[in-house]
VOBA-1610 file (N, C-alpha, C; in pm, whole numbers, padded with zeros to 5 digits, always signed):
BEGIN
Unk+00081-00115+00001Unk+00003-00007+00001Unk+00090+00127-00007Unk+00065+00226-00088Unk+00138+00336-00096Unk+00124+00425+00022Unk+00233+00494+00056Unk+00234+00585+00169Unk+00142+00702+00149Unk+00074+00750+00248Unk-00013+00863+00234Unk+00047+00986+00312Unk+00026+01100+00260Unk+00065+01218+00324Unk-00057+01290+00398Unk-00046+01313+00517Unk-00158+01361+00605Unk-00117+01488+00682Unk-00202+01591+00668Unk-00184+01712+00755Unk-00283+01709+00865Unk-00227+01724+00985Unk-00304+01718+01106Unk-00323+01862+01161Unk-00444+01923+01136Unk-00465+02064+01174Unk-00542+02067+01305Unk-00479+02149+01392Unk-00523+02135+01549Unk-00582+02270+01587Unk-00690+02263+01654Unk-00746+02372+01730Unk-00649+02400+01849Unk-00602+02529+01865Unk-00508+02562+01967Unk-00569+02544+02103Unk-00485+02518+02204Unk-00536+02500+02341Unk-00574+02632+02415Unk-00516+02744+02367Unk-00546+02868+02450Unk-00684+02929+02424Unk-00768+02865+02334Unk-00897+02916+02313Unk-00988+02881+02429Unk-00938+02810+02528Unk-01016+02780+02650Unk-00971+02857+02767Unk-00899+02971+02743Unk-00862+03057+02848Unk-00989+03116+02921Unk-00991+03107+03052Unk-01112+03139+03126Unk-01082+03263+03212Unk-00970+03323+03211Unk-00942+03444+03285Unk-00858+03537+03209Unk-00833+03663+03258Unk-00748+03758+03198Unk-00646+03802+03302Unk-00526+03820+03244Unk-00410+03854+03341Unk-00383+04012+03337Unk-00463+04079+03249Unk-00441+04224+03236Unk-00527+04310+03326Unk-00578+04258+03428Unk-00664+04330+03513Unk-00815+04332+03476Unk-00846+04268+03365Unk-00985+04253+03324Unk-01063+04152+03406Unk-01192+04137+03371Unk-01278+04043+03446Unk-01237+03904+03415Unk-01271+03818+03502Unk-01251+03668+03486Unk-01372+03595+03545Unk-01376+03469+03516Unk-01481+03388+03569Unk-01456+03353+03710Unk-01543+03374+03801Unk-01519+03351+03942Unk-01597+03230+03993Unk-01709+03194+03920Unk-01787+03078+03950Unk-01687+02953+03947Unk-01673+02878+04060Unk-01573+02772+04066Unk-01618+02663+03974Unk-01750+02630+03963Unk-01786+02528+03870Unk-01766+02557+03727Unk-01791+02686+03694Unk-01756+02725+03548Unk-01614+02716+03524Unk-01532+02758+03621Unk-01389+02754+03615Unk-01336+02612+03593Unk-01392+02519+03668Unk-01353+02378+03651Unk-01392+02322+03522Unk-01519+02364+03477Unk-01578+02315+03348Unk-01485+02361+03230Unk-01443+02488+03224Unk-01361+02529+03117Unk-01218+02463+03128Unk-01168+02447+03246Unk-01039+02380+03258Unk-01053+02231+03210Unk-01165+02177+03238Unk-01182+02032+03192Unk-01196+02020+03040Unk-01257+02125+02980Unk-01267+02124+02837Unk-01134+02144+02770Unk-01045+02217+02824Unk-00913+02236+02774Unk-00835+02104+02784Unk-00856+02034+02891Unk-00794+01898+02918Unk-00846+01797+02816Unk-00980+01803+02797Unk-01040+01698+02703Unk-00988+01720+02559Unk-00969+01847+02520Unk-00921+01871+02388Unk-00776+01838+02376Unk-00697+01868+02484Unk-00554+01831+02476Unk-00541+01677+02467Unk-00617+01604+02548Unk-00609+01460+02551Unk-00643+01408+02409Unk-00748+01470+02340Unk-00792+01418+02216Unk-00675+01441+02118Unk-00607+01555+02118Unk-00503+01577+02029Unk-00387+01477+02055Unk-00348+01451+02172Unk-00246+01345+02202Unk-00288+01211+02156Unk-00421+01180+02175Unk-00462+01043+02135Unk-00460+01030+01975Unk-00501+01127+01909Unk-00500+01125+01761Unk-00353+01111+01706Unk-00267+01189+01775Unk-00125+01179+01743Unk-00065+01037+01764Unk-00102+00978+01873Unk-00062+00842+01914Unk-00103+00747+01806Unk-00235+00756+01758Unk-00286+00672+01657Unk-00198+00689+01530Unk-00169+00808+01489Unk-00094+00831+01371Unk+00053+00773+01375Unk+00108+00781+01493Unk+00243+00729+01507Unk+00250+00581+01480Unk+00138+00512+01507Unk+00130+00369+01479Unk+00117+00329+01340Unk+00082+00416+01257Unk+00045+00384+01115Unk+00174+00394+01032Unk+00220+00277+00993Unk+00343+00277+00913Unk+00326+00319+00771Unk+00199+00335+00719Unk+00171+00373+00586Unk+00139+00522+00575Unk+00163+00604+00678Unk+00124+00742+00672Unk+00250+00827+00718Unk+00278+00934+00633Unk+00369+01038+00673Unk+00279+01154+00713Unk+00299+01215+00828Unk+00208+01314+00875Unk+00287+01428+00950Unk+00214+01542+00949Unk+00272+01653+01022Unk+00163+01742+01084Unk+00181+01783+01208Unk+00076+01864+01270Unk+00095+02015+01243Unk-00014+02090+01254Unk-00004+02240+01251Unk-00123+02295+01318Unk-00093+02402+01397Unk-00208+02474+01460Unk-00277+02556+01362Unk-00413+02554+01373Unk-00489+02626+01269Unk-00454+02777+01256Unk-00404+02828+01368Unk-00364+02977+01365Unk-00236+02998+01295Unk-00158+02889+01259Unk-00036+02905+01194Unk-00044+02878+01041Unk-00170+02839+01000Unk-00184+02810+00856Unk-00211+02939+00779Unk-00126+02964+00680Unk-00141+03091+00607Unk-00135+03077+00457Unk-00090+02953+00405Unk-00077+02926+00268Unk-00178+02817+00219Unk-00213+02809+00096Unk-00299+02701+00048Unk-00240+02560+00081Unk-00323+02472+00113Unk-00273+02332+00144Unk-00249+02263+00018Unk-00135+02210+00001Unk-00097+02135-00128Unk-00016+02012-00085Unk-00007+01919-00182Unk+00074+01797-00168Unk+00046+01704-00045Unk-00081+01705-00004Unk-00132+01605+00092Unk-00247+01524+00033Unk-00258+01403+00094Unk-00367+01314+00044Unk-00487+01330+00128Unk-00467+01389+00255Unk-00581+01396+00343Unk-00545+01502+00449Unk-00648+01582+00488Unk-00633+01674+00598Unk-00731+01622+00711Unk-00674+01614+00829Unk-00756+01577+00946Unk-00757+01699+01037Unk-00877+01742+01072Unk-00886+01859+01163Unk-00928+01803+01303Unk-00867+01846+01408Unk-00899+01810+01545Unk-00955+01928+01620Unk-01081+01930+01651Unk-01138+02050+01715Unk-01291+02035+01709Unk-01355+02121+01625Unk-01492+02113+01594Unk-01520+02160+01453Unk-01638+02212+01432Unk-01680+02264+01302Unk-01595+02383+01264Unk-01565+02466+01356Unk-01486+02585+01336Unk-01353+02556+01280Unk-01281+02450+01333Unk-01154+02413+01278Unk-01159+02366+01140Unk-01262+02286+01106Unk-01284+02237+00975Unk-01315+02351+00877Unk-01392+02444+00928Unk-01425+02559+00842Unk-01293+02643+00812Unk-01209+02658+00904Unk-01095+02733+00883Unk-00999+02652+00789Unk-00992+02530+00790Unk-00912+02449+00698Unk-00970+02465+00553Unk-01110+02475+00546Unk-01165+02481+00416Unk-01126+02599+00332Unk-01081+02701+00400Unk-01040+02830+00338Unk-00904+02812+00268Unk-00832+02706+00293Unk-00699+02682+00233Unk-00706+02555+00147Unk-00826+02508+00109Unk-00838+02386+00037Unk-00908+02411-00091Unk-00871+02341-00198Unk-00951+02341-00320Unk-01034+02212-00320Unk-01064+02157-00438Unk-01149+02045-00445Unk-01075+01911-00467Unk-00939+01917-00437Unk-00860+01796-00467Unk-00827+01722-00342Unk-00830+01777-00226Unk-00786+01709-00105Unk-00906+01695-00008Unk-00940+01575+00036Unk-01054+01558+00126Unk-01010+01597+00271Unk-01114+01621+00352Unk-01090+01655+00488Unk-01178+01576+00578Unk-01110+01537+00689Unk-01186+01457+00793Unk-01185+01540+00923Unk-01300+01565+00978Unk-01309+01637+01100Unk-01327+01538+01218Unk-01243+01570+01319Unk-01249+01489+01449Unk-01301+01582+01554Unk-01419+01560+01606Unk-01478+01634+01714Unk-01410+01609+01847Unk-01322+01697+01893Unk-01238+01668+02006Unk-01313+01697+02147Unk-01425+01761+02133Unk-01495+01805+02256Unk-01642+01807+02241Unk-01695+01686+02223Unk-01847+01681+02191Unk-01930+01717+02312Unk-02044+01771+02285Unk-02136+01810+02400Unk-02186+01689+02472Unk-02192+01707+02605Unk-02229+01596+02695Unk-02372+01637+02749Unk-02476+01566+02708Unk-02609+01605+02740Unk-02635+01611+02889Unk-02587+01522+02967Unk-02604+01517+03114Unk-02533+01644+03167Unk-02424+01688+03114Unk-02353+01792+03163Unk-02424+01928+03138Unk-02487+01935+03015Unk-02568+02052+02984Unk-02681+02068+03084Unk-02748+01955+03108Unk-02860+01953+03203Unk-02823+01989+03342Unk-02702+01940+03390Unk-02653+01966+03518Unk-02631+02112+03547Unk-02572+02177+03446Unk-02531+02317+03472Unk-02628+02416+03411Unk-02753+02379+03366Unk-02838+02467+03292Unk-02876+02585+03364Unk-02882+02576+03500Unk-02931+02692+03576Unk-02809+02793+03613Unk-02689+02761+03570Unk-02568+02834+03612Unk-02499+02892+03481Unk-02478+02812+03381Unk-02406+02861+03260Unk-02437+02760+03152Unk-02399+02801+03019Unk-02424+02717+02910Unk-02300+02615+02898Unk-02338+02484+02920Unk-02232+02390+02912Unk-02227+02317+02779Unk-02281+02377+02674Unk-02278+02316+02546Unk-02137+02317+02499Unk-02088+02210+02433Unk-01959+02200+02386Unk-01967+02210+02228Unk-01911+02113+02159Unk-01906+02125+02015Unk-02005+02036+01955Unk-02086+02096+01858Unk-02188+02018+01789Unk-02118+01915+01688Unk-02013+01958+01617Unk-01945+01868+01533Unk-02037+01815+01420Unk-02119+01910+01361Unk-02210+01867+01256Unk-02136+01816+01135Unk-02014+01859+01106Unk-01943+01828+00983Unk-01833+01719+01020Unk-01823+01687+01142Unk-01712+01598+01187Unk-01758+01448+01185Unk-01686+01366+01110Unk-01727+01235+01090Unk-01672+01138+01200Unk-01585+01190+01284Unk-01523+01106+01386Unk-01516+01182+01526Unk-01502+01099+01623Unk-01467+01145+01758Unk-01346+01072+01792Unk-01289+01099+01913Unk-01170+01028+01955Unk-01194+00877+01955Unk-01302+00837+02001Unk-01334+00696+02008Unk-01341+00619+01864Unk-01378+00696+01765Unk-01403+00632+01634Unk-01286+00664+01540Unk-01202+00754+01576Unk-01097+00806+01486Unk-01016+00700+01418Unk-00966+00601+01482Unk-00885+00503+01418Unk-00961+00423+01317Unk-01076+00376+01347Unk-01160+00300+01255Unk-01201+00380+01142Unk-01241+00506+01156Unk-01281+00591+01044Unk-01160+00614+00953Unk-01042+00636+01013Unk-00924+00663+00930Unk-00885+00531+00856Unk-00890+00420+00930Unk-00856+00296+00850Unk-00958+00271+00730Unk-01081+00303+00749Unk-01182+00285+00647Unk-01146+00377+00528Unk-01100+00502+00559Unk-01059+00599+00450Unk-00942+00550+00374Unk-00842+00500+00443Unk-00718+00454+00387Unk-00746+00327+00300Unk-00841+00248+00346Unk-00877+00121+00270Unk-00969+00151+00153Unk-01017+00277+00139Unk-01107+00311+00037Unk-01253+00269+00057Unk-01279+00237+00174Unk-01412+00193+00223Unk-01502+00310+00263Unk-01450+00428+00269Unk-01532+00541+00311Unk-01488+00662+00202Unk-01587+00715+00138Unk-01558+00813+00041Unk-01623+00947+00084Unk-01552+01061+00037Unk-01600+01196+00086Unk-01717+01240+00001Unk-01803+01330+00063Unk-01907+01397-00009Unk-01858+01531-00058Unk-01921+01575-00162Unk-01886+01705-00222Unk-01987+01810-00167Unk-01934+01905-00085Unk-02021+02009-00024Unk-02001+02135-00110Unk-02119+02198-00141Unk-02117+02323-00217Unk-02053+02440-00125Unk-01991+02530-00199Unk-01936+02646-00131Unk-01988+02772-00207Unk-01983+02889-00144Unk-02027+03013-00203Unk-01906+03083-00266Unk-01927+03119-00391Unk-01828+03196-00466Unk-01875+03342-00462Unk-01780+03431-00444Unk-01808+03573-00436Unk-01709+03656-00543Unk-01778+03757-00595Unk-01696+03852-00668Unk-01742+03995-00633Unk-01656+04088-00625Unk-01690+04229-00594Unk-01642+04309-00717Unk-01738+04382-00779Unk-01707+04462-00897Unk-01637+04378-01002Unk-01696+04256-01017Unk-01660+04153-01119Unk-01512+04096-01087Unk-01454+04121-00975Unk-01327+04063-00933Unk-01359+03956-00833Unk-01321+03826-00873Unk-01349+03718-00780Unk-01268+03727-00648Unk-01333+03692-00539Unk-01256+03684-00414Unk-01196+03542-00410Unk-01075+03530-00343Unk-00998+03407-00338Unk-01053+03304-00234Unk-01132+03357-00145Unk-01190+03269-00037Unk-01328+03227-00060Unk-01358+03100-00046Unk-01493+03056-00060Unk-01558+03030+00079Unk-01681+03035+00088Unk-01760+03013+00209Unk-01817+02878+00210Unk-01784+02797+00314Unk-01845+02666+00322Unk-01973+02670+00407Unk-01985+02768+00495Unk-02105+02778+00586Unk-02200+02895+00533Unk-02151+03012+00546Unk-02235+03125+00502Unk-02151+03254+00491Unk-02221+03352+00440Unk-02165+03492+00435Unk-02269+03584+00491Unk-02213+03691+00551Unk-02307+03799+00600Unk-02249+03937+00545Unk-02340+04004+00478Unk-02300+04147+00428Unk-02368+04239+00519Unk-02291+04321+00583Unk-02345+04422+00674Unk-02257+04531+00697Unk-02310+04637+00770Unk-02220+04750+00812Unk-02121+04692+00920Unk-02002+04759+00924Unk-01915+04716+01029Unk-01966+04733+01173Unk-02065+04830+01189Unk-02135+04848+01319Unk-02265+04782+01300Unk-02295+04670+01381Unk-02422+04598+01366Unk-02547+04679+01394Unk-02529+04799+01467Unk-02647+04877+01500Unk-02686+04970+01389Unk-02611+04973+01289Unk-02632+05071+01175Unk-02720+05007+01064Unk-02818+05083+01023Unk-02899+05037+00908Unk-02827+05045+00777Unk-02831+04932+00696Unk-02773+04929+00570Unk-02873+04942+00463Unk-02834+04999+00350Unk-02914+05011+00226Unk-02848+04929+00116Unk-02925+04844+00051Unk-02869+04764-00053Unk-02987+04713-00141Unk-02962+04669-00254Unk-03065+04600-00340Unk-03002+04474-00396Unk-03086+04384-00436Unk-03044+04260-00502Unk-03155+04201-00599Unk-03107+04122-00686Unk-03197+04047-00768Unk-03131+03918-00807Unk-03219+03822-00837Unk-03175+03686-00883Unk-03156+03684-01024Unk-03052+03620-01077Unk-03028+03622-01222Unk-02986+03483-01267Unk-02991+03459-01393Unk-02949+03337-01454Unk-02872+03364-01582Unk-02749+03322-01598Unk-02666+03354-01719Unk-02670+03507-01736Unk-02648+03582-01635Unk-02640+03723-01632Unk-02765+03800-01671Unk-02872+03730-01684Unk-03004+03781-01717Unk-03092+03775-01596Unk-03164+03885-01571Unk-03258+03885-01451Unk-03366+03789-01467Unk-03395+03716-01357Unk-03511+03622-01356Unk-03588+03642-01233Unk-03575+03759-01174Unk-03657+03800-01058Unk-03657+03950-01043Unk-03747+03997-00959Unk-03759+04150-00945Unk-03642+04210-00861Unk-03616+04335-00879Unk-03526+04412-00802Unk-03581+04427-00667Unk-03504+04392-00564Unk-03548+04393-00423Unk-03472+04510-00351Unk-03535+04618-00306Unk-03464+04726-00233Unk-03480+04702-00087Unk-03370+04721-00009Unk-03370+04681+00131Unk-03308+04795+00218Unk-03376+04817+00328Unk-03308+04876+00444Unk-03313+04778+00555Unk-03196+04739+00605Unk-03198+04630+00709Unk-03063+04630+00778Unk-03049+04528+00868Unk-02921+04510+00924Unk-02827+04420+00847Unk-02857+04386+00727Unk-02766+04305+00647Unk-02831+04197+00567Unk-02758+04126+00499Unk-02796+04014+00413Unk-02712+03893+00440Unk-02777+03775+00473Unk-02707+03653+00494Unk-02734+03553+00393Unk-02635+03481+00339Unk-02649+03378+00241Unk-02580+03253+00294Unk-02648+03137+00292Unk-02584+03019+00342Unk-02583+02907+00239Unk-02486+02821+00257Unk-02491+02696+00181Unk-02582+02592+00240Unk-02600+02479+00179Unk-02681+02375+00247Unk-02616+02329+00378Unk-02486+02317+00379Unk-02419+02276+00495Unk-02426+02375+00612Unk-02436+02506+00576Unk-02450+02612+00670Unk-02589+02645+00704Unk-02685+02586+00646Unk-02824+02615+00670Unk-02877+02578+00808Unk-02806+02493+00872Unk-02845+02456+01012Unk-02767+02542+01118Unk-02700+02645+01074Unk-02626+02729+01171Unk-02707+02857+01192Unk-02647+02974+01159Unk-02701+03099+01188Unk-02833+03115+01098Unk-02841+03058+00986Unk-02959+03078+00901Unk-03080+03012+00974Unk-03059+02896+01027Unk-03170+02825+01098Unk-03216+02907+01222Unk-03111+02952+01298Unk-03142+03032+01410Unk-03228+03158+01382Unk-03209+03215+01266Unk-03267+03334+01226Unk-03416+03309+01166Unk-03456+03183+01167Unk-03592+03151+01112Unk-03585+03087+00974Unk-03469+03055+00918Unk-03457+02982+00785Unk-03490+02831+00811Unk-03451+02753+00705Unk-03490+02612+00715Unk-03361+02532+00684Unk-03359+02409+00734Unk-03242+02328+00702Unk-03265+02263+00571Unk-03151+02254+00495Unk-03153+02203+00360Unk-03081+02068+00355Unk-03110+01976+00256Unk-03036+01856+00241Unk-02881+01900+00222Unk-02798+01832+00298Unk-02655+01883+00305Unk-02583+01874+00173Unk-02631+01793+00079Unk-02559+01776-00051Unk-02634+01875-00152Unk-02724+01949-00117Unk-02789+02036-00215Unk-02689+02142-00266Unk-02703+02178-00396Unk-02614+02283-00451Unk-02682+02426-00453Unk-02792+02428-00393Unk-02868+02564-00386Unk-02811+02635-00267Unk-02837+02769-00260Unk-02804+02853-00157Unk-02937+02912-00098Unk-02931+02946+00026Unk-03048+03013+00095Unk-03010+03155+00136Unk-03102+03253+00107Unk-03067+03388+00160Unk-03175+03440+00250Unk-03140+03536+00331Unk-03232+03603+00420Unk-03184+03747+00448Unk-03276+03844+00425Unk-03249+03980+00467Unk-03281+03991+00613Unk-03175+04033+00692Unk-03184+04043+00833Unk-03263+04167+00874Unk-03368+04143+00953Unk-03438+04256+01019Unk-03473+04365+00923Unk-03550+04334+00816Unk-03589+04436+00716Unk-03681+04544+00779Unk-03662+04664+00735Unk-03737+04776+00791Unk-03849+04804+00690Unk-03972+04789+00728Unk-04093+04828+00643Unk-04085+04766+00505Unk-04069+04636+00492Unk-04056+04575+00361Unk-04184+04583+00272Unk-04302+04604+00349Unk-04428+04612+00275Unk-04460+04471+00194Unk-04503+04498+00070Unk-04545+04375-00003Unk-04422+04295-00040Unk-04304+04351-00029Unk-04177+04275-00064Unk-04136+04175+00044Unk-04209+04165+00150Unk-04170+04072+00258Unk-04143+03929+00211Unk-04218+03884+00113Unk-04205+03754+00064Unk-04075+03727-00007Unk-04013+03840-00048Unk-03885+03838-00127Unk-03763+03848-00033Unk-03786+03862+00097Unk-03684+03881+00191Unk-03607+03749+00236Unk-03663+03639+00190Unk-03608+03507+00225Unk-03639+03420+00108Unk-03538+03346+00062Unk-03559+03263-00053Unk-03438+03176-00089Unk-03446+03120-00209Unk-03342+03022-00263Unk-03277+03088-00382Unk-03146+03065-00390Unk-03067+03084-00512Unk-03038+02953-00564Unk-03097+02914-00681Unk-03080+02776-00733Unk-02936+02767-00794Unk-02900+02641-00807Unk-02756+02613-00847Unk-02718+02672-00980Unk-02821+02700-01063Unk-02793+02756-01196Unk-02822+02907-01198Unk-02840+02967-01076Unk-02865+03109-01070Unk-02745+03174-00983Unk-02753+03311-00977Unk-02671+03388-00886Unk-02749+03503-00844Unk-02702+03563-00733Unk-02757+03688-00681Unk-02653+03801-00711Unk-02715+03906-00756Unk-02632+04029-00772Unk-02684+04144-00685Unk-02602+04176-00586Unk-02641+04275-00491Unk-02559+04407-00514Unk-02625+04516-00491Unk-02561+04653-00497Unk-02563+04714-00359Unk-02447+04765-00318Unk-02440+04822-00178Unk-02443+04978-00183Unk-02541+05030-00104Unk-02569+05176-00106Unk-02546+05240+00019Unk-02470+05181+00114Unk-02424+05246+00228Unk-02274+05285+00217Unk-02231+05379+00307Unk-02096+05432+00303Unk-01992+05322+00319Unk-02015+05237+00415Unk-01920+05120+00435Unk-01993+04991+00453Unk-01919+04885+00429Unk-01979+04751+00447Unk-01868+04651+00455Unk-01910+04529+00505Unk-01815+04417+00524Unk-01878+04289+00478Unk-01806+04212+00401Unk-01855+04075+00365Unk-01783+03984+00470Unk-01860+03920+00562Unk-01794+03826+00654Unk-01815+03685+00595Unk-01702+03615+00596Unk-01706+03476+00530Unk-01673+03370+00633Unk-01786+03294+00663Unk-01778+03185+00760Unk-01738+03240+00898Unk-01799+03347+00942Unk-01779+03409+01070Unk-01703+03542+01060Unk-01640+03583+01172Unk-01583+03717+01174Unk-01438+03722+01134Unk-01368+03609+01123Unk-01216+03612+01107Unk-01180+03640+00965Unk-01264+03605+00871Unk-01232+03623+00728Unk-01334+03732+00676Unk-01284+03841+00623Unk-01387+03941+00576Unk-01319+04019+00459Unk-01408+04094+00390Unk-01365+04177+00275Unk-01452+04306+00284Unk-01381+04416+00284Unk-01452+04550+00300Unk-01508+04598+00159Unk-01623+04657+00168Unk-01691+04714+00049Unk-01732+04852+00082Unk-01780+04920-00022Unk-01811+05069-00009Unk-01930+05102-00098Unk-01977+05218-00078Unk-02103+05258-00156Unk-02074+05239-00308Unk-02171+05177-00379Unk-02164+05158-00523Unk-02106+05024-00562Unk-02044+04952-00472Unk-01992+04820-00509Unk-02110+04720-00543Unk-02074+04636-00635Unk-02167+04528-00666Unk-02099+04393-00626Unk-02184+04307-00572Unk-02134+04174-00522Unk-02218+04070-00588Unk-02152+03972-00651Unk-02215+03852-00713Unk-02191+03731-00625Unk-02298+03655-00603Unk-02298+03550-00509Unk-02356+03422-00583Unk-02286+03313-00578Unk-02340+03194-00645Unk-02280+03068-00572Unk-02327+02952-00613Unk-02266+02827-00565Unk-02168+02763-00661Unk-02108+02842-00757Unk-02022+02793-00857Unk-01883+02782-00807Unk-01849+02790-00680Unk-01719+02771-00629Unk-01677+02623-00629Unk-01557+02592-00635Unk-01512+02454-00628Unk-01573+02385-00500Unk-01629+02266-00511Unk-01685+02199-00394Unk-01568+02157-00299Unk-01606+02122-00177Unk-01511+02071-00079Unk-01538+01929-00048Unk-01442+01847-00054Unk-01457+01707-00029Unk-01444+01684+00121Unk-01557+01642+00183Unk-01565+01616+00327Unk-01617+01483+00365Unk-01555+01415+00455Unk-01608+01287+00503Unk-01712+01334+00613Unk-01832+01300+00583Unk-01948+01332+00675Unk-01984+01219+00758Unk-02047+01249+00870Unk-02096+01141+00964Unk-02202+01054+00889Unk-02188+00928+00913Unk-02283+00834+00855Unk-02286+00817+00700Unk-02161+00865+00644Unk-02148+00845+00493Unk-02141+00693+00462
//
């Protein structure tokens, strides 16, 4: 069997910091303190466990990297394994094209009994791991199945973006949010759905707190929380929603809808400043008055090993 090259991408340990050393506030509740300390330990143990598994595999050459240290496109690997949660997999996706599959290992899954136990004191929810096909307990078996060709990745759609006809280099696996840098500011924009650069829907003028567009994989995240609906994970369609529209009138039915796989959305920005947030707040692109943004699912797909594939 040919040797495989594997990149192990790790969520850093310092994200579980529960206090501040610069004189700021810190958590004083002893149970919350112990809970966060335990989460850090669980994640660290998971990372060590996964590395121990890889050390035993004679047919794998592998190297670890913290997700915060990744700055260049990932090349020359046969597989990427992320250890963390959906956020770590999302971050990896920004450095991957459609040639290298990714396996997510949920290092810190939510414990239902723990959530119930602390429900009156704090939120004890850990990681959902919606896109993670493995946990620590199943990692070796899932990895062996992948190496043996018994498990194949799914192709997840991503969002392609261009601003003023210039493509952005980053694709969104979950969603994008177009809004003012200050969330309390009302934004003005318009959009319409088009096919082959020809309009196939009315022009919709908006005053609102922004516009969110999600993939099928991202439809169970912020989109669902905002009142959208979950989509089949392998759908190539996108879902959009105008956030908090002001006096939409008869256009209310156009504030939420679908961009089909053979369509795109063309939006025009009419506020002084704006930001396109890609898969959260860490990756973003600034826009200004008069810019046009084209949104579609024509980005290269991402190969992901999904739970229960």
